[in-house]
C-alpha positions, 0 to 999 in steps of 0.5 A: 499499499505504501508503494501504491500511495507514493505512485498515486501522490506523485502522479496526482502532483504531475497531472495537477501541475499540467491541469493548472498550467494548460492554458499558459501561453509559452509558445517559445518553449517546447512541450515535448523533448527527447533524446538519448543518454549513457549512464555509467554508475557504481552499484552495490547491495545492501543486505537487511539480514546482517547476520547472514550477509555482508556487502562485498563491495561496489560494482561498476555498471552501465545503462543506455536508453531514451529520454523523454521530457513533458513540460508542465510549466516554465520550471517543471517537467515530467521526465521519464524514458526507457533504459537498458540497465546493467545492474548488480552488487556483491554479497558475502555469505557469512553462514559457512553452511549455505549451499546449493546443489548441482545435479549432473547424470552421475552425481550430485554436488554440493556447493557451499557458497562464500560470495556471489557477484550478481549481474542483472539486466533491467528495463528501467523506467524513471518517473521523476519531476525535473525543476529547472532554473531559468537559462543563465547564459547557455546553461540551465540547472535542475534538480530531480526527484522520483522513482524508478521502476525496473522490470528484470530481464536477465539474472546471472552471477559469479560465485565463489564456492567450496565443492562438497567439502566445506573445508576444501579449496575455493573455486569460481563458478561463472555465469550461474543462472539465478533468475528465480531468485531475483524479484521481477520488478524493482522500485527505488528513490531517484534524486539527482542534480544537473545541468543543460548546455544549450547547443542551438534552439531546444537542442542541449547537452545534458549531465546529471549526478543521481542517487538511486536507493532501493526500497523494495527487496531485490531478491526473493523472500526465500531462495529457490536454489540456496539452502541453510544448514537444515536444508530449508530455503535460504531467506533473502532481503537485499536492496539495490543502490547505486550512484550514476552519472548521466550524459546525453543530449536532449532535442 
């Protein structure tokens, strides 16, 4: 209900602004803009179950896509679009008994997991309110506030594991399919500051720095693959956070 209320409030504000300013005569400003951008990011996972997990650090990630803006009035725009976002993070498993099984034709191996690096791909939809200053020389400055909604398209992992014997040597498992352990939809706060440099007419170079704070569980509540020492599905609760830098062009 909390997530529904956030979306309802945000869209109510946006449509109220549009209604109030619908009669405003500002023919010198474009009501709709679009463009392309690239978004390098530093991402990490924040575990809520700190007795079972710790973050193994940040990962360098990347996104790219289409940006669109719908002008609400002289200073405010509704900014959205769609991005292909390569996201993820890393977790250390603090319980030595956590494991998963790999079945082959001849035998079943038990993999005791020590660390997992998540590599996920999302179709990411930002839904934000963009507040701009008047043009100062060739520059316009803005603040941005809203949410991101990501729809999972792919999820793989690189694991550091010990096979069969918990005291044996550590090996690496690449390209592990973890699709069922990653939530289909993720939601997060998106706040940022940036600037536009006018090139000609309505065409501008855009630069911004944004912080994305996940407020939904990026993983399923219970793992489809991982088991605890009693053989029960492992409970998971992790949020995805990242800092991003957007560079692009708007027309």
